[in-house]
PAKEDO-116705 format. One record per atom (N, C-alpha, C): atom name; z, y, x; chain; residue in three letters. Coordinates in nm, 2 decimals, padded with zeros to 4 digits, always signed. Last residue first. Example, Ala and Ser with C-alpha at 12.3 -4.5 7.8 and 13.67 -1.06 7.14 Angstrom:
REM residues 2
   site        w        v        u   unit   code
      N   +00.71   -00.22   +01.28      A    Ser
     CA   +00.71   -00.11   +01.37      A    Ser
      C   +00.79   +00.00   +01.29      A    Ser
      N   +00.78   -00.57   +01.32      A    Ala
     CA   +00.78   -00.45   +01.23      A    Ala
      C   +00.78   -00.33   +01.32      A    Ala
This chain:
REM residues 96
   site        w        v        u   unit   code
      N   +01.22   -05.77   +00.50      A    Pro
     CA   +01.35   -05.84   +00.52      A    Pro
      C   +01.34   -05.95   +00.61      A    Pro
      N   +01.04   -05.48   +00.58      A    Lys
     CA   +01.03   -05.62   +00.56      A    Lys
      C   +01.17   -05.69   +00.59      A    Lys
      N   +01.00   -05.17   +00.41      A    Ala
     CA   +01.07   -05.25   +00.51      A    Ala
      C   +01.06   -05.40   +00.48      A    Ala
      N   +00.69   -05.02   +00.34      A    Pro
     CA   +00.81   -05.09   +00.29      A    Pro
      C   +00.87   -05.17   +00.40      A    Pro
      N   +00.60   -04.72   +00.51      A    Ala
     CA   +00.57   -04.86   +00.48      A    Ala
      C   +00.70   -04.93   +00.43      A    Ala
      N   +00.62   -04.40   +00.35      A    Ala
     CA   +00.66   -04.49   +00.45      A    Ala
      C   +00.63   -04.64   +00.41      A    Ala
      N   +00.35   -04.20   +00.26      A    Pro
     CA   +00.46   -04.28   +00.22      A    Pro
      C   +00.50   -04.38   +00.33      A    Pro
      N   +00.27   -03.91   +00.47      A    Pro
     CA   +00.23   -04.03   +00.40      A    Pro
      C   +00.36   -04.12   +00.37      A    Pro
      N   +00.41   -03.59   +00.39      A    Pro
     CA   +00.39   -03.70   +00.48      A    Pro
      C   +00.35   -03.83   +00.41      A    Pro
      N   +00.22   -03.34   +00.22      A    Ala
     CA   +00.33   -03.43   +00.22      A    Ala
      C   +00.30   -03.54   +00.32      A    Ala
      N   +00.11   -03.04   +00.39      A    Ala
     CA   +00.08   -03.17   +00.33      A    Ala
      C   +00.20   -03.26   +00.33      A    Ala
      N   +00.24   -02.72   +00.33      A    Pro
     CA   +00.22   -02.83   +00.42      A    Pro
      C   +00.20   -02.96   +00.34      A    Pro
      N   +00.06   -02.47   +00.17      A    Val
     CA   +00.17   -02.57   +00.15      A    Val
      C   +00.14   -02.69   +00.24      A    Val
      N   -00.02   -02.15   +00.28      A    Thr
     CA   -00.06   -02.30   +00.27      A    Thr
      C   +00.07   -02.38   +00.26      A    Thr
      N   -00.06   -01.85   +00.13      A    Ala
     CA   +00.04   -01.94   +00.19      A    Ala
      C   -00.01   -02.09   +00.17      A    Ala
      N   -00.35   -01.67   +00.20      A    Ala
     CA   -00.28   -01.75   +00.10      A    Ala
      C   -00.18   -01.84   +00.18      A    Ala
      N   -00.35   -01.37   +00.37      A    Pro
     CA   -00.39   -01.51   +00.36      A    Pro
      C   -00.29   -01.58   +00.27      A    Pro
      N   -00.41   -01.07   +00.20      A    Lys
     CA   -00.31   -01.15   +00.27      A    Lys
      C   -00.36   -01.29   +00.26      A    Lys
      N   -00.69   -00.87   +00.26      A    Lys
     CA   -00.63   -00.97   +00.17      A    Lys
      C   -00.53   -01.05   +00.26      A    Lys
      N   -00.71   -00.52   +00.32      A    Arg
     CA   -00.71   -00.66   +00.37      A    Arg
      C   -00.64   -00.75   +00.28      A    Arg
      N   -00.91   -00.32   +00.11      A    Arg
     CA   -00.79   -00.36   +00.17      A    Arg
      C   -00.80   -00.50   +00.22      A    Arg
      N   -01.13   -00.21   -00.02      A    Phe
     CA   -01.15   -00.26   +00.12      A    Phe
      C   -01.02   -00.30   +00.18      A    Phe
      N   -01.04   -00.13   -00.27      A    Leu
     CA   -01.16   -00.22   -00.26      A    Leu
      C   -01.17   -00.28   -00.12      A    Leu
      N   -00.83   +00.04   -00.22      A    Phe
     CA   -00.80   -00.08   -00.29      A    Phe
      C   -00.92   -00.18   -00.27      A    Phe
      N   -00.97   +00.25   -00.09      A    Gly
     CA   -00.87   +00.17   -00.02      A    Gly
      C   -00.83   +00.04   -00.08      A    Gly
      N   -01.14   +00.33   -00.29      A    Leu
     CA   -01.20   +00.27   -00.17      A    Leu
      C   -01.09   +00.19   -00.09      A    Leu
      N   -00.94   +00.44   -00.46      A    Val
     CA   -01.03   +00.34   -00.51      A    Val
      C   -01.09   +00.26   -00.39      A    Val
      N   -00.83   +00.64   -00.29      A    Leu
     CA   -00.75   +00.53   -00.34      A    Leu
      C   -00.83   +00.41   -00.39      A    Leu
      N   -01.06   +00.80   -00.25      A    Gly
     CA   -01.00   +00.73   -00.14      A    Gly
      C   -00.91   +00.62   -00.18      A    Gly
      N   -01.09   +00.90   -00.51      A    Gly
     CA   -01.19   +00.81   -00.45      A    Gly
      C   -01.14   +00.74   -00.33      A    Gly
      N   -00.85   +01.05   -00.53      A    Val
     CA   -00.88   +00.93   -00.62      A    Val
      C   -00.98   +00.84   -00.56      A    Val
      N   -00.90   +01.23   -00.33      A    Phe
     CA   -00.78   +01.15   -00.32      A    Phe
      C   -00.80   +01.03   -00.41      A    Phe
      N   -01.14   +01.36   -00.41      A    Gly
     CA   -01.14   +01.28   -00.28      A    Gly
      C   -01.02   +01.19   -00.27      A    Gly
      N   -01.06   +01.47   -00.65      A    Ile
     CA   -01.17   +01.37   -00.65      A    Ile
      C   -01.16   +01.29   -00.52      A    Ile
      N   -00.87   +01.66   -00.54      A    Ala
     CA   -00.83   +01.55   -00.64      A    Ala
      C   -00.93   +01.44   -00.64      A    Ala
      N   -01.05   +01.82   -00.39      A    Thr
     CA   -00.94   +01.75   -00.33      A    Thr
      C   -00.89   +01.63   -00.41      A    Thr
      N   -01.21   +01.92   -00.59      A    Ala
     CA   -01.27   +01.83   -00.48      A    Ala
      C   -01.16   +01.75   -00.41      A    Ala
      N   -01.03   +02.07   -00.73      A    Ile
     CA   -01.10   +01.96   -00.80      A    Ile
      C   -01.15   +01.87   -00.69      A    Ile
      N   -00.95   +02.26   -00.54      A    Leu
     CA   -00.85   +02.17   -00.60      A    Leu
      C   -00.92   +02.05   -00.66      A    Leu
      N   -01.20   +02.38   -00.48      A    Gln
     CA   -01.13   +02.32   -00.38      A    Gln
      C   -01.02   +02.22   -00.43      A    Gln
      N   -01.26   +02.49   -00.73      A    Thr
     CA   -01.35   +02.40   -00.67      A    Thr
      C   -01.28   +02.32   -00.56      A    Thr
      N   -01.06   +02.68   -00.76      A    Gln
     CA   -01.07   +02.57   -00.86      A    Gln
      C   -01.16   +02.46   -00.80      A    Gln
      N   -01.12   +02.85   -00.55      A    Val
     CA   -00.99   +02.78   -00.55      A    Val
      C   -01.00   +02.66   -00.64      A    Val
      N   -01.37   +02.94   -00.65      A    Leu
     CA   -01.36   +02.87   -00.52      A    Leu
      C   -01.23   +02.79   -00.51      A    Leu
      N   -01.30   +03.07   -00.88      A    Arg
     CA   -01.38   +02.95   -00.89      A    Arg
      C   -01.38   +02.87   -00.76      A    Arg
      N   -01.16   +03.28   -00.76      A    His
     CA   -01.09   +03.19   -00.85      A    His
      C   -01.17   +03.06   -00.87      A    His
      N   -01.37   +03.41   -00.63      A    Met
     CA   -01.26   +03.34   -00.55      A    Met
      C   -01.18   +03.25   -00.64      A    Met
      N   -01.51   +03.50   -00.85      A    Ala
     CA   -01.57   +03.40   -00.76      A    Ala
      C   -01.47   +03.33   -00.67      A    Ala
      N   -01.33   +03.68   -00.97      A    Gly
     CA   -01.38   +03.56   -01.04      A    Gly
      C   -01.44   +03.46   -00.95      A    Gly
      N   -01.31   +03.87   -00.76      A    Val
     CA   -01.19   +03.79   -00.80      A    Val
      C   -01.23   +03.67   -00.88      A    Val
      N   -01.58   +03.96   -00.76      A    Val
     CA   -01.52   +03.89   -00.64      A    Val
      C   -01.40   +03.81   -00.68      A    Val
      N   -01.60   +04.07   -01.01      A    Ala
     CA   -01.69   +03.96   -00.97      A    Ala
      C   -01.63   +03.88   -00.85      A    Ala
      N   -01.41   +04.27   -01.00      A    Ala
     CA   -01.40   +04.17   -01.10      A    Ala
      C   -01.49   +04.05   -01.06      A    Ala
      N   -01.52   +04.44   -00.80      A    Gln
     CA   -01.39   +04.37   -00.78      A    Gln
      C   -01.38   +04.25   -00.87      A    Gln
      N   -01.72   +04.61   -00.78      A    Cys
     CA   -01.76   +04.47   -00.81      A    Cys
      C   -01.63   +04.38   -00.78      A    Cys
      N   -01.73   +04.93   -00.95      A    Ser
     CA   -01.67   +04.84   -00.85      A    Ser
      C   -01.71   +04.69   -00.88      A    Ser
      N   -02.02   +05.12   -01.04      A    Met
     CA   -01.90   +05.04   -01.07      A    Met
      C   -01.85   +04.95   -00.96      A    Met
      N   -02.26   +05.22   -00.97      A    Ala
     CA   -02.14   +05.31   -00.94      A    Ala
      C   -02.01   +05.23   -00.97      A    Ala
      N   -02.45   +05.04   -01.05      A    Ala
     CA   -02.43   +05.06   -00.91      A    Ala
      C   -02.30   +05.14   -00.88      A    Ala
      N   -02.34   +04.84   -01.33      A    Pro
     CA   -02.41   +04.96   -01.27      A    Pro
      C   -02.37   +04.98   -01.13      A    Pro
      N   -02.39   +04.49   -01.32      A    Gln
     CA   -02.30   +04.60   -01.33      A    Gln
      C   -02.38   +04.72   -01.28      A    Gln
      N   -02.44   +04.17   -01.46      A    Asp
     CA   -02.51   +04.29   -01.41      A    Asp
      C   -02.41   +04.41   -01.43      A    Asp
      N   -02.23   +03.91   -01.35      A    Ala
     CA   -02.28   +03.99   -01.46      A    Ala
      C   -02.34   +04.12   -01.40      A    Ala
      N   -02.33   +03.67   -01.10      A    Pro
     CA   -02.24   +03.77   -01.16      A    Pro
      C   -02.30   +03.86   -01.26      A    Pro
      N   -02.39   +03.34   -01.15      A    Thr
     CA   -02.46   +03.47   -01.13      A    Thr
      C   -02.37   +03.58   -01.19      A    Thr
      N   -02.31   +03.04   -01.01      A    Val
     CA   -02.26   +03.16   -01.08      A    Val
      C   -02.34   +03.28   -01.05      A    Val
      N   -02.45   +02.86   -00.84      A    Tyr
     CA   -02.41   +02.83   -00.98      A    Tyr
      C   -02.38   +02.95   -01.07      A    Tyr
      N   -02.49   +02.97   -00.59      A    Trp
     CA   -02.60   +02.91   -00.66      A    Trp
      C   -02.57   +02.89   -00.81      A    Trp
      N   -02.24   +03.06   -00.52      A    Gly
     CA   -02.35   +03.16   -00.52      A    Gly
      C   -02.47   +03.10   -00.60      A    Gly
      N   -02.10   +02.82   -00.53      A    Ile
     CA   -02.07   +02.93   -00.63      A    Ile
      C   -02.18   +03.03   -00.64      A    Ile
      N   -02.21   +02.69   -00.32      A    Met
     CA   -02.23   +02.63   -00.46      A    Met
      C   -02.20   +02.74   -00.56      A    Met
      N   -02.13   +02.85   -00.11      A    Arg
     CA   -02.28   +02.83   -00.14      A    Arg
      C   -02.30   +02.78   -00.28      A    Arg
      N   -01.85   +02.82   -00.13      A    Pro
     CA   -01.92   +02.95   -00.15      A    Pro
      C   -02.07   +02.94   -00.18      A    Pro
      N   -01.83   +02.53   -00.09      A    Gly
     CA   -01.79   +02.60   -00.21      A    Gly
      C   -01.85   +02.73   -00.23      A    Gly
      N   -01.87   +02.41   +00.16      A    Leu
     CA   -01.98   +02.42   +00.07      A    Leu
      C   -01.95   +02.50   -00.06      A    Leu
      N   -01.62   +02.44   +00.29      A    Trp
     CA   -01.74   +02.48   +00.36      A    Trp
      C   -01.86   +02.50   +00.26      A    Trp
      N   -01.44   +02.36   +00.10      A    Thr
     CA   -01.42   +02.49   +00.16      A    Thr
      C   -01.55   +02.54   +00.23      A    Thr
      N   -01.53   +02.11   +00.05      A    Ser
     CA   -01.54   +02.21   -00.06      A    Ser
      C   -01.52   +02.35   -00.01      A    Ser
      N   -01.48   +01.98   +00.29      A    Leu
     CA   -01.62   +02.00   +00.25      A    Leu
      C   -01.63   +02.10   +00.14      A    Leu
      N   -01.20   +01.99   +00.29      A    Leu
     CA   -01.28   +02.06   +00.40      A    Leu
      C   -01.42   +02.09   +00.35      A    Leu
      N   -01.15   +01.83   +00.07      A    Ala
     CA   -01.10   +01.97   +00.07      A    Ala
      C   -01.18   +02.05   +00.18      A    Ala
      N   -01.26   +01.59   +00.16      A    Phe
     CA   -01.32   +01.66   +00.05      A    Phe
      C   -01.28   +01.80   +00.04      A    Phe
      N   -01.08   +01.54   +00.37      A    Val
     CA   -01.22   +01.55   +00.40      A    Val
      C   -01.29   +01.62   +00.28      A    Val
      N   -00.84   +01.52   +00.22      A    Leu
     CA   -00.85   +01.62   +00.32      A    Leu
      C   -01.00   +01.64   +00.36      A    Leu
      N   -00.90   +01.29   +00.08      A    Ala
     CA   -00.87   +01.41   +00.01      A    Ala
      C   -00.88   +01.53   +00.10      A    Ala
      N   -00.92   +01.10   +00.28      A    Thr
     CA   -01.04   +01.14   +00.21      A    Thr
      C   -01.02   +01.26   +00.12      A    Thr
      N   -00.65   +01.10   +00.36      A    Val
     CA   -00.75   +01.13   +00.45      A    Val
      C   -00.88   +01.18   +00.38      A    Val
      N   -00.52   +01.00   +00.13      A    Val
     CA   -00.49   +01.13   +00.18      A    Val
      C   -00.60   +01.18   +00.27      A    Val
      N   -00.63   +00.74   +00.10      A    Gly
     CA   -00.65   +00.84   +00.00      A    Gly
      C   -00.62   +00.98   +00.05      A    Gly
      N   -00.55   +00.62   +00.34      A    Phe
     CA   -00.69   +00.63   +00.31      A    Phe
      C   -00.72   +00.74   +00.21      A    Phe
      N   -00.27   +00.63   +00.29      A    Ile
     CA   -00.32   +00.70   +00.40      A    Ile
      C   -00.47   +00.72   +00.38      A    Ile
      N   -00.26   +00.45   +00.07      A    Thr
     CA   -00.22   +00.59   +00.05      A    Thr
      C   -00.27   +00.67   +00.16      A    Thr
      N   -00.35   +00.21   +00.19      A    Val
     CA   -00.43   +00.27   +00.08      A    Val
      C   -00.39   +00.42   +00.06      A    Val
      N   -00.15   +00.17   +00.37      A    Arg
     CA   -00.28   +00.19   +00.42      A    Arg
      C   -00.37   +00.25   +00.31      A    Arg
      N   +00.07   +00.12   +00.20      A    Lys
     CA   +00.07   +00.23   +00.29      A    Lys
      C   -00.07   +00.27   +00.34      A    Lys
      N   +00.00   -00.12   +00.08      A    Met
     CA   +00.00   +00.00   +00.00      A    Met
      C   +00.00   +00.13   +00.09      A    Met
């Protein structure tokens, strides 16, 4: 179980790093900020985009953790089955 948990945490960290690296690109592709006049501040668009970045990171971390747990369970080492020693052959009857 320890190995599965470690696998889950490592994949969660990998997905968190990937979402940090790819998140701004995905937000730029997916979210088009509302049209604003040139004189207006774009603070609302920046706050909204950063909120989506944080959501993307949290979701990617959760997906990575769950995926890591699933992969850890699928590829875990199987414990060898306990072998029962064979019974000794019956003793020959004693001759009187």
